[in-house]
N, CA, C and O atoms as CSV, one atom per row, in Angstrom:
chain,resi,resn,atom,element,x,y,z
A,1,UNK,N,N,-54.130,-64.339,-32.718
A,1,UNK,CA,C,-53.754,-65.066,-33.916
A,1,UNK,C,C,-53.892,-64.157,-35.152
A,1,UNK,O,O,-53.037,-64.177,-36.038
A,2,UNK,N,N,-54.961,-63.370,-35.205
A,2,UNK,CA,C,-55.150,-62.482,-36.360
A,2,UNK,C,C,-54.014,-61.468,-36.479
A,2,UNK,O,O,-53.561,-61.146,-37.577
A,3,UNK,N,N,-53.569,-60.977,-35.334
A,3,UNK,CA,C,-52.470,-60.003,-35.346
A,3,UNK,C,C,-51.181,-60.638,-35.869
A,3,UNK,O,O,-50.440,-60.007,-36.623
A,4,UNK,N,N,-50.920,-61.851,-35.482
A,4,UNK,CA,C,-49.732,-62.558,-35.975
A,4,UNK,C,C,-49.850,-62.791,-37.472
A,4,UNK,O,O,-48.867,-62.645,-38.198
A,5,UNK,N,N,-51.039,-63.150,-37.946
A,5,UNK,CA,C,-51.249,-63.357,-39.372
A,5,UNK,C,C,-51.039,-62.059,-40.146
A,5,UNK,O,O,-50.425,-62.068,-41.213
A,6,UNK,N,N,-51.542,-60.947,-39.617
A,6,UNK,CA,C,-51.349,-59.655,-40.278
A,6,UNK,C,C,-49.881,-59.287,-40.348
A,6,UNK,O,O,-49.399,-58.801,-41.372
A,7,UNK,N,N,-49.167,-59.523,-39.246
A,7,UNK,CA,C,-47.728,-59.222,-39.235
A,7,UNK,C,C,-46.997,-60.061,-40.276
A,7,UNK,O,O,-46.165,-59.544,-41.020
A,8,UNK,N,N,-47.302,-61.341,-40.329
A,8,UNK,CA,C,-46.664,-62.224,-41.304
A,8,UNK,C,C,-47.005,-61.800,-42.732
A,8,UNK,O,O,-46.167,-61.885,-43.630
A,9,UNK,N,N,-48.224,-61.348,-42.930
A,9,UNK,CA,C,-48.646,-60.891,-44.253
A,9,UNK,C,C,-47.836,-59.674,-44.697
A,9,UNK,O,O,-47.403,-59.601,-45.847
A,10,UNK,N,N,-47.633,-58.725,-43.795
A,10,UNK,CA,C,-46.842,-57.537,-44.139
A,10,UNK,C,C,-45.370,-57.878,-44.351
A,10,UNK,O,O,-44.717,-57.301,-45.221
A,11,UNK,N,N,-44.846,-58.812,-43.562
A,11,UNK,CA,C,-43.460,-59.241,-43.769
A,11,UNK,C,C,-43.295,-59.933,-45.118
A,11,UNK,O,O,-42.309,-59.717,-45.823
A,12,UNK,N,N,-44.275,-60.772,-45.469
A,12,UNK,CA,C,-44.226,-61.470,-46.746
A,12,UNK,C,C,-44.260,-60.471,-47.910
A,12,UNK,O,O,-43.509,-60.607,-48.876
A,13,UNK,N,N,-45.130,-59.478,-47.809
A,13,UNK,CA,C,-45.201,-58.448,-48.855
A,13,UNK,C,C,-43.893,-57.665,-48.955
A,13,UNK,O,O,-43.400,-57.395,-50.050
A,14,UNK,N,N,-43.341,-57.306,-47.798
A,14,UNK,CA,C,-42.086,-56.540,-47.795
A,14,UNK,C,C,-40.973,-57.328,-48.469
A,14,UNK,O,O,-40.208,-56.775,-49.259
A,15,UNK,N,N,-40.880,-58.612,-48.161
A,15,UNK,CA,C,-39.842,-59.437,-48.776
A,15,UNK,C,C,-40.092,-59.623,-50.269
A,15,UNK,O,O,-39.142,-59.662,-51.052
A,16,UNK,N,N,-41.344,-59.737,-50.671
A,16,UNK,CA,C,-41.669,-59.837,-52.092
A,16,UNK,C,C,-41.253,-58.565,-52.824
A,16,UNK,O,O,-40.634,-58.639,-53.885
A,17,UNK,N,N,-41.587,-57.394,-52.269
A,17,UNK,CA,C,-41.208,-56.131,-52.893
A,17,UNK,C,C,-39.692,-55.993,-52.978
A,17,UNK,O,O,-39.159,-55.508,-53.976
A,18,UNK,N,N,-39.006,-56.422,-51.927
A,18,UNK,CA,C,-37.543,-56.344,-51.915
A,18,UNK,C,C,-36.934,-57.265,-52.974
A,18,UNK,O,O,-35.983,-56.884,-53.657
A,19,UNK,N,N,-37.474,-58.460,-53.110
A,19,UNK,CA,C,-37.003,-59.402,-54.116
A,19,UNK,C,C,-37.251,-58.872,-55.527
A,19,UNK,O,O,-36.379,-58.960,-56.392
A,20,UNK,N,N,-38.448,-58.318,-55.755
A,20,UNK,CA,C,-38.754,-57.745,-57.063
A,20,UNK,C,C,-37.864,-56.543,-57.366
A,20,UNK,O,O,-37.491,-56.320,-58.518
A,21,UNK,N,N,-37.528,-55.777,-56.348
A,21,UNK,CA,C,-36.625,-54.655,-56.529
A,21,UNK,C,C,-35.240,-55.137,-56.941
A,21,UNK,O,O,-34.607,-54.545,-57.815
A,22,UNK,N,N,-34.774,-56.199,-56.319
A,22,UNK,CA,C,-33.464,-56.761,-56.682
A,22,UNK,C,C,-33.493,-57.278,-58.119
A,22,UNK,O,O,-32.531,-57.100,-58.866
A,23,UNK,N,N,-34.595,-57.917,-58.503
A,23,UNK,CA,C,-34.721,-58.404,-59.878
A,23,UNK,C,C,-34.719,-57.233,-60.867
A,23,UNK,O,O,-34.083,-57.302,-61.919
A,24,UNK,N,N,-35.424,-56.176,-60.525
A,24,UNK,CA,C,-35.460,-54.998,-61.381
A,24,UNK,C,C,-34.079,-54.356,-61.486
A,24,UNK,O,O,-33.691,-53.886,-62.556
A,25,UNK,N,N,-33.347,-54.335,-60.395
A,25,UNK,CA,C,-31.976,-53.800,-60.421
A,25,UNK,C,C,-31.072,-54.662,-61.285
A,25,UNK,O,O,-30.239,-54.147,-62.031
A,26,UNK,N,N,-31.235,-55.965,-61.184
A,26,UNK,CA,C,-30.457,-56.876,-62.024
A,26,UNK,C,C,-30.780,-56.680,-63.499
A,26,UNK,O,O,-29.888,-56.703,-64.347
A,27,UNK,N,N,-32.048,-56.490,-63.795
A,27,UNK,CA,C,-32.452,-56.221,-65.170
A,27,UNK,C,C,-31.864,-54.903,-65.662
A,27,UNK,O,O,-31.460,-54.784,-66.819
A,28,UNK,N,N,-31.822,-53.924,-64.779
A,28,UNK,CA,C,-31.223,-52.630,-65.120
A,28,UNK,C,C,-29.754,-52.794,-65.507
A,28,UNK,O,O,-29.303,-52.223,-66.500
A,29,UNK,N,N,-29.020,-53.563,-64.732
A,29,UNK,CA,C,-27.609,-53.808,-65.034
A,29,UNK,C,C,-27.469,-54.543,-66.362
A,29,UNK,O,O,-26.631,-54.188,-67.191
A,30,UNK,N,N,-28.295,-55.570,-66.557
A,30,UNK,CA,C,-28.222,-56.337,-67.804
A,30,UNK,C,C,-28.540,-55.462,-69.015
A,30,UNK,O,O,-27.876,-55.566,-70.047
A,31,UNK,N,N,-29.540,-54.610,-68.898
A,31,UNK,CA,C,-29.910,-53.716,-69.998
A,31,UNK,C,C,-28.772,-52.744,-70.292
A,31,UNK,O,O,-28.456,-52.497,-71.456
A,32,UNK,N,N,-28.162,-52.196,-69.263
A,32,UNK,CA,C,-27.054,-51.254,-69.471
A,32,UNK,C,C,-25.836,-51.927,-70.114
A,32,UNK,O,O,-25.181,-51.331,-70.970
A,33,UNK,N,N,-25.533,-53.155,-69.710
A,33,UNK,CA,C,-24.418,-53.887,-70.313
A,33,UNK,C,C,-24.737,-54.184,-71.781
A,33,UNK,O,O,-23.900,-53.996,-72.664
A,34,UNK,N,N,-25.960,-54.651,-72.020
A,34,UNK,CA,C,-26.387,-54.933,-73.389
A,34,UNK,C,C,-26.318,-53.665,-74.244
A,34,UNK,O,O,-25.839,-53.701,-75.377
A,35,UNK,N,N,-26.788,-52.573,-73.707
A,35,UNK,CA,C,-26.780,-51.294,-74.418
A,35,UNK,C,C,-25.345,-50.857,-74.735
A,35,UNK,O,O,-25.066,-50.340,-75.817
A,36,UNK,N,N,-24.461,-51.068,-73.792
A,36,UNK,CA,C,-23.061,-50.675,-73.990
A,36,UNK,C,C,-22.411,-51.470,-75.116
A,36,UNK,O,O,-21.730,-50.903,-75.970
A,37,UNK,N,N,-22.625,-52.793,-75.116
A,37,UNK,CA,C,-21.956,-53.642,-76.108
A,37,UNK,C,C,-22.601,-53.568,-77.490
A,37,UNK,O,O,-21.919,-53.777,-78.493
A,38,UNK,N,N,-23.883,-53.278,-77.563
A,38,UNK,CA,C,-24.550,-53.239,-78.867
A,38,UNK,C,C,-24.703,-51.824,-79.409
A,38,UNK,O,O,-24.966,-51.643,-80.598
A,39,UNK,N,N,-24.544,-50.839,-78.569
A,39,UNK,CA,C,-24.726,-49.463,-79.000
A,39,UNK,C,C,-26.188,-49.062,-79.087
A,39,UNK,O,O,-26.510,-47.982,-79.583
A,40,UNK,N,N,-27.078,-49.930,-78.606
A,40,UNK,CA,C,-28.516,-49.629,-78.632
A,40,UNK,C,C,-28.834,-48.544,-77.614
A,40,UNK,O,O,-28.206,-48.467,-76.558
A,41,UNK,N,N,-29.796,-47.720,-77.934
A,41,UNK,CA,C,-30.214,-46.644,-77.036
A,41,UNK,C,C,-31.392,-47.150,-76.196
A,41,UNK,O,O,-32.541,-47.112,-76.634
A,42,UNK,N,N,-31.093,-47.615,-75.004
A,42,UNK,CA,C,-32.124,-48.165,-74.113
A,42,UNK,C,C,-32.262,-47.327,-72.842
A,42,UNK,O,O,-32.577,-47.859,-71.777
A,43,UNK,N,N,-32.029,-46.043,-72.950
A,43,UNK,CA,C,-32.070,-45.162,-71.787
A,43,UNK,C,C,-33.471,-45.137,-71.169
A,43,UNK,O,O,-33.615,-45.147,-69.947
A,44,UNK,N,N,-34.490,-45.103,-72.014
A,44,UNK,CA,C,-35.867,-45.056,-71.493
A,44,UNK,C,C,-36.186,-46.317,-70.694
A,44,UNK,O,O,-36.778,-46.245,-69.617
A,45,UNK,N,N,-35.787,-47.480,-71.231
A,45,UNK,CA,C,-36.048,-48.734,-70.522
A,45,UNK,C,C,-35.250,-48.806,-69.223
A,45,UNK,O,O,-35.752,-49.283,-68.205
A,46,UNK,N,N,-34.011,-48.332,-69.260
A,46,UNK,CA,C,-33.180,-48.295,-68.053
A,46,UNK,C,C,-33.799,-47.394,-66.993
A,46,UNK,O,O,-33.793,-47.720,-65.806
A,47,UNK,N,N,-34.326,-46.270,-67.428
A,47,UNK,CA,C,-34.966,-45.337,-66.494
A,47,UNK,C,C,-36.185,-45.966,-65.845
A,47,UNK,O,O,-36.412,-45.815,-64.644
A,48,UNK,N,N,-36.968,-46.674,-66.649
A,48,UNK,CA,C,-38.156,-47.347,-66.099
A,48,UNK,C,C,-37.743,-48.399,-65.080
A,48,UNK,O,O,-38.347,-48.495,-64.012
A,49,UNK,N,N,-36.715,-49.193,-65.400
A,49,UNK,CA,C,-36.231,-50.213,-64.454
A,49,UNK,C,C,-35.767,-49.575,-63.147
A,49,UNK,O,O,-36.039,-50.100,-62.067
A,50,UNK,N,N,-35.073,-48.452,-63.241
A,50,UNK,CA,C,-34.579,-47.763,-62.047
A,50,UNK,C,C,-35.738,-47.247,-61.192
A,50,UNK,O,O,-35.738,-47.412,-59.973
A,51,UNK,N,N,-36.719,-46.625,-61.837
A,51,UNK,CA,C,-37.872,-46.087,-61.101
A,51,UNK,C,C,-38.648,-47.217,-60.437
A,51,UNK,O,O,-39.060,-47.092,-59.284
A,52,UNK,N,N,-38.849,-48.316,-61.155
A,52,UNK,CA,C,-39.555,-49.465,-60.580
A,52,UNK,C,C,-38.796,-50.017,-59.384
A,52,UNK,O,O,-39.401,-50.315,-58.354
A,53,UNK,N,N,-37.481,-50.159,-59.503
A,53,UNK,CA,C,-36.664,-50.674,-58.395
A,53,UNK,C,C,-36.778,-49.770,-57.169
A,53,UNK,O,O,-36.916,-50.253,-56.046
A,54,UNK,N,N,-36.719,-48.461,-57.389
A,54,UNK,CA,C,-36.815,-47.526,-56.261
A,54,UNK,C,C,-38.198,-47.555,-55.615
A,54,UNK,O,O,-38.312,-47.528,-54.390
A,55,UNK,N,N,-39.245,-47.609,-56.433
A,55,UNK,CA,C,-40.612,-47.677,-55.888
A,55,UNK,C,C,-40.812,-48.952,-55.072
A,55,UNK,O,O,-41.448,-48.929,-54.018
A,56,UNK,N,N,-40.272,-50.052,-55.561
A,56,UNK,CA,C,-40.411,-51.309,-54.828
A,56,UNK,C,C,-39.667,-51.274,-53.498
A,56,UNK,O,O,-40.137,-51.839,-52.510
A,57,UNK,N,N,-38.512,-50.616,-53.465
A,57,UNK,CA,C,-37.784,-50.481,-52.191
A,57,UNK,C,C,-38.589,-49.631,-51.214
A,57,UNK,O,O,-38.667,-49.953,-50.028
A,58,UNK,N,N,-39.184,-48.556,-51.701
A,58,UNK,CA,C,-40.001,-47.693,-50.838
A,58,UNK,C,C,-41.216,-48.472,-50.308
A,58,UNK,O,O,-41.561,-48.369,-49.131
A,59,UNK,N,N,-41.855,-49.245,-51.186
A,59,UNK,CA,C,-43.004,-50.047,-50.747
A,59,UNK,C,C,-42.587,-51.085,-49.713
A,59,UNK,O,O,-43.313,-51.342,-48.752
A,60,UNK,N,N,-41.419,-51.677,-49.913
A,60,UNK,CA,C,-40.913,-52.655,-48.954
A,60,UNK,C,C,-40.652,-51.998,-47.597
A,60,UNK,O,O,-41.011,-52.548,-46.556
A,61,UNK,N,N,-40.030,-50.828,-47.617
A,61,UNK,CA,C,-39.766,-50.110,-46.365
A,61,UNK,C,C,-41.070,-49.736,-45.666
A,61,UNK,O,O,-41.156,-49.792,-44.439
A,62,UNK,N,N,-42.079,-49.358,-46.436
A,62,UNK,CA,C,-43.376,-49.020,-45.844
A,62,UNK,C,C,-44.003,-50.242,-45.174
A,62,UNK,O,O,-44.557,-50.137,-44.080
A,63,UNK,N,N,-43.915,-51.391,-45.827
A,63,UNK,CA,C,-44.456,-52.621,-45.224
A,63,UNK,C,C,-43.700,-52.995,-43.960
A,63,UNK,O,O,-44.308,-53.378,-42.961
A,64,UNK,N,N,-42.365,-52.885,-44.000
A,64,UNK,CA,C,-41.576,-53.174,-42.798
A,64,UNK,C,C,-41.938,-52.206,-41.673
A,64,UNK,O,O,-42.054,-52.617,-40.519
A,65,UNK,N,N,-42.114,-50.940,-41.994
A,65,UNK,CA,C,-42.467,-49.946,-40.972
A,65,UNK,C,C,-43.833,-50.249,-40.363
A,65,UNK,O,O,-44.011,-50.161,-39.148
A,66,UNK,N,N,-44.785,-50.603,-41.204
A,66,UNK,CA,C,-46.120,-50.922,-40.688
A,66,UNK,C,C,-46.065,-52.168,-39.803
A,66,UNK,O,O,-46.741,-52.238,-38.777
A,67,UNK,N,N,-45.260,-53.146,-40.205
A,67,UNK,CA,C,-45.129,-54.358,-39.400
A,67,UNK,C,C,-44.496,-54.050,-38.052
A,67,UNK,O,O,-44.871,-54.643,-37.040
A,68,UNK,N,N,-43.547,-53.138,-38.027
A,68,UNK,CA,C,-42.933,-52.735,-36.754
A,68,UNK,C,C,-43.986,-52.106,-35.851
A,68,UNK,O,O,-44.006,-52.358,-34.646
A,69,UNK,N,N,-44.857,-51.290,-36.430
A,69,UNK,CA,C,-45.957,-50.704,-35.652
A,69,UNK,C,C,-46.866,-51.772,-35.076
A,69,UNK,O,O,-47.277,-51.686,-33.919
A,70,UNK,N,N,-47.185,-52.787,-35.886
A,70,UNK,CA,C,-48.014,-53.888,-35.385
A,70,UNK,C,C,-47.298,-54.661,-34.276
A,70,UNK,O,O,-47.926,-55.081,-33.304
A,71,UNK,N,N,-45.992,-54.846,-34.421
A,71,UNK,CA,C,-45.217,-55.548,-33.398
A,71,UNK,C,C,-45.225,-54.778,-32.082
A,71,UNK,O,O,-45.372,-55.364,-31.010
A,72,UNK,N,N,-45.067,-53.462,-32.175
A,72,UNK,CA,C,-45.096,-52.649,-30.959
A,72,UNK,C,C,-46.477,-52.679,-30.311
A,72,UNK,O,O,-46.593,-52.683,-29.086
A,73,UNK,N,N,-47.516,-52.701,-31.130
A,73,UNK,CA,C,-48.876,-52.800,-30.599
A,73,UNK,C,C,-49.058,-54.141,-29.877
A,73,UNK,O,O,-49.632,-54.188,-28.789
A,74,UNK,N,N,-48.570,-55.228,-30.481
A,74,UNK,CA,C,-48.669,-56.550,-29.853
A,74,UNK,C,C,-47.879,-56.589,-28.548
A,74,UNK,O,O,-48.333,-57.171,-27.563
A,75,UNK,N,N,-46.710,-55.976,-28.537
A,75,UNK,CA,C,-45.895,-55.928,-27.326
A,75,UNK,C,C,-46.609,-55.137,-26.233
A,75,UNK,O,O,-46.607,-55.536,-25.068
A,76,UNK,N,N,-47.219,-54.016,-26.612
A,76,UNK,CA,C,-47.967,-53.214,-25.648
A,76,UNK,C,C,-49.124,-54.005,-25.061
A,76,UNK,O,O,-49.384,-53.939,-23.860
A,77,UNK,N,N,-49.817,-54.755,-25.912
A,77,UNK,CA,C,-50.929,-55.586,-25.423
A,77,UNK,C,C,-50.424,-56.638,-24.437
A,77,UNK,O,O,-51.056,-56.877,-23.407
A,78,UNK,N,N,-49.290,-57.265,-24.746
A,78,UNK,CA,C,-48.742,-58.296,-23.868
A,78,UNK,C,C,-48.297,-57.711,-22.531
A,78,UNK,O,O,-48.554,-58.298,-21.480
A,79,UNK,N,N,-47.634,-56.563,-22.567
A,79,UNK,CA,C,-47.165,-55.939,-21.323
A,79,UNK,C,C,-48.349,-55.506,-20.474
A,79,UNK,O,O,-48.346,-55.706,-19.260
A,80,UNK,N,N,-49.357,-54.918,-21.097
A,80,UNK,CA,C,-50.545,-54.502,-20.359
A,80,UNK,C,C,-51.220,-55.696,-19.697
A,80,UNK,O,O,-51.640,-55.622,-18.543
A,81,UNK,N,N,-51.320,-56.797,-20.436
A,81,UNK,CA,C,-51.934,-58.006,-19.895
A,81,UNK,C,C,-51.113,-58.560,-18.730
A,81,UNK,O,O,-51.678,-58.970,-17.716
A,82,UNK,N,N,-49.791,-58.576,-18.865
A,82,UNK,CA,C,-48.937,-59.086,-17.794
A,82,UNK,C,C,-49.006,-58.205,-16.550
A,82,UNK,O,O,-49.043,-58.718,-15.432
A,83,UNK,N,N,-49.025,-56.893,-16.731
A,83,UNK,CA,C,-49.123,-55.986,-15.585
A,83,UNK,C,C,-50.452,-56.151,-14.857
A,83,UNK,O,O,-50.508,-56.124,-13.627
A,84,UNK,N,N,-51.515,-56.322,-15.630
A,84,UNK,CA,C,-52.833,-56.519,-15.014
A,84,UNK,C,C,-52.849,-57.804,-14.197
A,84,UNK,O,O,-53.367,-57.826,-13.081
A,85,UNK,N,N,-52.279,-58.885,-14.754
A,85,UNK,CA,C,-52.218,-60.149,-14.026
A,85,UNK,C,C,-51.326,-60.042,-12.797
A,85,UNK,O,O,-51.636,-60.609,-11.750
A,86,UNK,N,N,-50.213,-59.311,-12.924
A,86,UNK,CA,C,-49.313,-59.128,-11.797
A,86,UNK,C,C,-50.000,-58.368,-10.666
A,86,UNK,O,O,-49.880,-58.737,-9.498
A,87,UNK,N,N,-50.715,-57.313,-11.017
A,87,UNK,CA,C,-51.413,-56.522,-9.994
A,87,UNK,C,C,-52.501,-57.340,-9.315
A,87,UNK,O,O,-52.705,-57.227,-8.106
A,88,UNK,N,N,-53.201,-58.164,-10.089
A,88,UNK,CA,C,-54.226,-59.032,-9.487
A,88,UNK,C,C,-53.603,-60.019,-8.525
A,88,UNK,O,O,-54.098,-60.222,-7.416
A,89,UNK,N,N,-52.500,-60.639,-8.960
A,89,UNK,CA,C,-51.828,-61.636,-8.116
A,89,UNK,C,C,-51.265,-60.977,-6.856
A,89,UNK,O,O,-51.300,-61.567,-5.776
A,90,UNK,N,N,-50.757,-59.780,-6.992
A,90,UNK,CA,C,-50.219,-59.076,-5.851
A,90,UNK,C,C,-51.328,-58.692,-4.881
A,90,UNK,O,O,-51.147,-58.741,-3.664
A,91,UNK,N,N,-52.490,-58.305,-5.436
A,91,UNK,CA,C,-53.620,-57.959,-4.582
A,91,UNK,C,C,-54.196,-59.181,-3.884
A,91,UNK,O,O,-54.658,-59.073,-2.748
A,92,UNK,N,N,-54.180,-60.340,-4.534
A,92,UNK,CA,C,-54.684,-61.560,-3.923
A,92,UNK,C,C,-53.759,-62.070,-2.836
A,92,UNK,O,O,-54.212,-62.691,-1.874
A,93,UNK,N,N,-52.459,-61.814,-2.980
A,93,UNK,CA,C,-51.478,-62.284,-2.010
A,93,UNK,C,C,-51.508,-61.459,-0.739
A,93,UNK,O,O,-51.075,-61.939,0.308
A,94,UNK,N,N,-52.005,-60.235,-0.797
A,94,UNK,CA,C,-51.984,-59.354,0.374
A,94,UNK,C,C,-53.027,-59.715,1.375
A,94,UNK,O,O,-53.135,-59.066,2.416
């Protein structure tokens, strides 16, 4: 159960980071459109939005990668358990 909770926690974080990245990208577009129509110089703010969006995507990918590792560990545990039970059952049947 703890392993499933950890996996869900990492998936939730990854989706949160991805959502925040999309919001930051949307803000970047809005700032650039606003800057274009008003002539305001918002390059620094646009750069910050871009860097934040990229960092959030990287963090999301890291969470997804870690969750995949946990999933493979859970799968390995299940296969090992099934093989052990199979070998016991096969030995009892002989």
